[in-house]
C-alpha atoms as one frame of an Amber mdcrd trajectory, in Angstrom:
protein
 -30.972  26.052  23.607 -30.186  26.218  27.261 -30.705  23.055  29.307 -33.395
  24.786  31.400 -35.430  25.512  28.269 -35.011  21.966  27.011 -36.008  20.515
  30.400 -39.119  22.695  30.419 -40.066  21.524  26.926 -39.490  17.907  27.995
 -41.545  18.391  31.175 -38.783  17.312  33.547 -37.096  18.854  36.572 -33.711
  20.193  35.427 -31.855  19.376  38.649 -32.797  15.687  38.272 -31.351  15.378
  34.762 -27.885  13.909  34.132 -24.929  16.277  34.476 -24.085  16.069  30.763
 -27.594  17.343  29.966 -27.407  20.210  32.494 -23.918  21.317  31.478 -24.279
  21.464  27.705 -26.494  23.048  25.112 -29.337  21.170  23.449 -29.912  21.606
  19.728 -33.392  21.428  18.214 -32.435  18.124  16.583 -31.319  16.729  19.949
 -34.544  17.911  21.567 -36.605  16.286  18.826 -34.632  13.056  19.284 -35.232
  13.157  23.047 -38.955  13.648  22.460 -39.373  10.943  19.828 -37.043   8.328
  21.313 -36.468   9.207  24.984 -33.458   7.572  26.636 -33.942   5.506  29.800
 -33.077   8.403  32.134 -35.776  10.567  30.566 -38.376   7.805  30.672 -37.551
   7.172  34.337 -37.770  10.889  35.215 -41.143  11.162  33.524 -42.354   8.022
  35.272 -41.106   8.607  38.839 -39.955  12.235  39.065 -39.103  14.440  40.734
 -41.518  16.483  38.635 -41.463  20.269  38.099 -44.347  22.330  39.450 -46.321
  22.526  36.171 -46.354  18.719  35.969 -47.253  18.360  39.650 -50.100  20.846
  39.246 -51.418  19.071  36.153 -51.301  15.664  37.834 -53.195  17.030  40.815
 -55.705  18.861  38.612 -54.948  22.295  40.032 -53.089  25.458  39.054 -49.476
  26.283  39.867 -50.801  29.085  42.085 -52.927  26.498  43.849 -49.787  24.515
  44.599 -48.246  27.565  46.220 -51.402  28.252  48.237 -51.239  24.633  49.398
 -47.639  25.105  50.526 -46.100  22.955  47.778 -43.027  24.756  46.509 -40.631
  21.877  45.840 -40.726  19.293  43.055 -42.575  16.101  43.976 -42.083  12.485
  42.970 -44.876  10.391  41.505 -45.217   8.580  44.852 -45.579  11.899  46.695
 -48.215  13.065  44.206 -50.108   9.776  44.604 -49.930  10.112  48.402 -51.392
  13.627  48.195 -54.205  12.365  45.990 -54.917   9.541  48.431 -54.878  11.855
  51.470 -56.924  14.467  49.574 -56.282  17.299  52.051 -58.828  20.083  52.329
 -56.649  22.567  50.435 -56.408  20.146  47.490 -60.194  19.681  47.387 -60.630
  23.456  47.480 -58.076  24.028  44.697 -59.636  21.329  42.521 -63.040  22.978
  42.961 -61.530  26.350  42.065 -59.870  24.880  38.976 -63.148  23.237  37.918
 -64.909  26.603  38.168 -62.182  28.284  36.138 -62.491  25.639  33.415 -66.291
  25.893  33.410 -66.106  29.680  33.052 -63.503  29.402  30.287 -65.743  26.963
  28.411 -68.740  29.271  28.862 -66.792  32.255  27.561 -65.497  30.246  24.620
 -69.069  29.260  23.800 -70.165  32.911  23.936 -67.360  33.937  21.594 -68.177
  31.220  19.049 -71.853  32.289  18.765
């Protein structure tokens, strides 16, 4: 598979991966090996970032669209994410509330479907 696909499956920002990862192809066996026994570079990327937008959004508890509405378009490091959480700007509070409502509605609908 392409490196971009593999990076997405690994939850890491492609541009932060080593050159040999970005320039080659990744087989399914290699991907499985990276997932089960991640090398130091992968562990470090997952720990400190920079993180791709889906990971940033998940760590902040908001949607990817919410990131964009908040003006966050670039990957963030773990420290930057922690700083945002600590500052808790108004847009982040608003997006977290929106996300909570979306989850509540999804749970309600799921409950209606199961009845």
